C-alpha positions in Angstrom: -8.6 12.1 30.1 -8.0 11.0 26.4 -4.7 8.6 25.9 -3.3 10.5 22.5 -2.0 7.8 19.5 1.0 8.8 17.8 0.0 7.8 14.2 1.4 7.4 10.6 -0.9 8.4 7.9 -0.1 6.7 4.4 -1.7 3.4 2.6 0.8 3.9 -1.1 4.4 2.8 -1.2 6.6 -0.2 -1.4 9.3 -1.5 0.6 12.2 -3.9 1.1 12.3 -6.4 3.5 14.6 -5.4 6.4 14.3 -8.4 8.5 12.1 -11.6 9.3 10.3 -11.7 12.1 9.3 -15.4 13.7 8.6 -18.2 11.4 8.8 -16.3 8.5 10.3 -17.0 5.9 8.5 -16.4 2.5 10.4 -13.1 1.4 14.6 -12.2 1.5 16.3 -9.4 3.3 16.7 -6.6 0.8 13.6 -8.3 -1.2 10.7 -5.7 -3.0 7.4 -5.6 -1.6 4.0 -4.3 -1.7 1.0 -4.7 0.4 -2.9 -3.9 0.6 -2.7 -4.0 3.8 0.4 -1.7 5.5 -1.4 -0.8 8.6 -2.9 2.4 8.0 -6.1 1.6 9.8 -4.4 1.1 12.7 -1.8 4.0 13.0 1.4 2.4 10.9 0.9 4.0 7.1 3.4 3.7 4.8 4.9 7.6 5.7 7.7 6.1 8.3 11.5 4.2 7.4 9.8 0.8 8.8 6.8 -0.2 9.6 5.8 -3.9 11.0 3.4 -5.7 8.5 2.2 -9.6 8.4 3.7 -11.6 6.0 1.1 -13.0 4.4 -0.3 -9.6 3.6 3.0 -8.5 1.6 3.0 -9.5 -2.5 6.8 -9.4 -4.3 7.8 -6.8 -6.8 9.3 -7.7 -10.4 12.6 -6.3 -10.3 11.7 -4.7 -14.5 9.1 -2.5 -12.3 9.8 1.0 -10.6 9.9 2.1 -7.3 7.4 5.2 -8.5 4.7 2.0 -10.0 5.0 0.0 -7.8 3.9 3.1 -5.2 0.6 3.0 -6.5 -0.3 -0.5 -7.1 -2.8 -0.3 -4.5 -4.2 3.2 -4.4 -4.5 4.8 -7.6 -7.2 1.9 -9.1 -9.2 2.4 -6.3 -9.0 6.3 -7.2 -9.5 5.7 -10.5 -12.5 3.7 -9.9 -14.0 6.3 -7.4 -13.4 9.4 -9.7 -15.2 7.7 -12.9 -18.2 5.9 -10.9 -18.8 8.8 -8.5 -17.5 11.8 -9.6 -18.1 11.2 -13.1 -21.2 9.8 -13.8 -21.6 9.0 -17.8 -24.4 10.2 -19.6 -25.8 8.9 -23.0 -24.8 12.4 -24.8 -21.0 12.2 -23.3 -20.5 8.2 -24.1 -21.4 9.0 -27.7 
């Protein structure tokens, strides 16, 4: 019999540090962060209220950057590369 594992989807997002684990001190409580490794590959994606992420996988977000923009830091560039290189091959007649 297979054991069912509960997974949470989501790879894009911005969050606020709620608490630091033992030995973590790089970010303050309330500081906004993004991460290329939220944990979605392990079933702990961003479509949840809280998630645990190792401190070394977090990047601080400047106050001047909106939540909407910060949440897209890692997903949108990959999407654009895939679109341009895979879905929309440029031919010499299109380019000019």
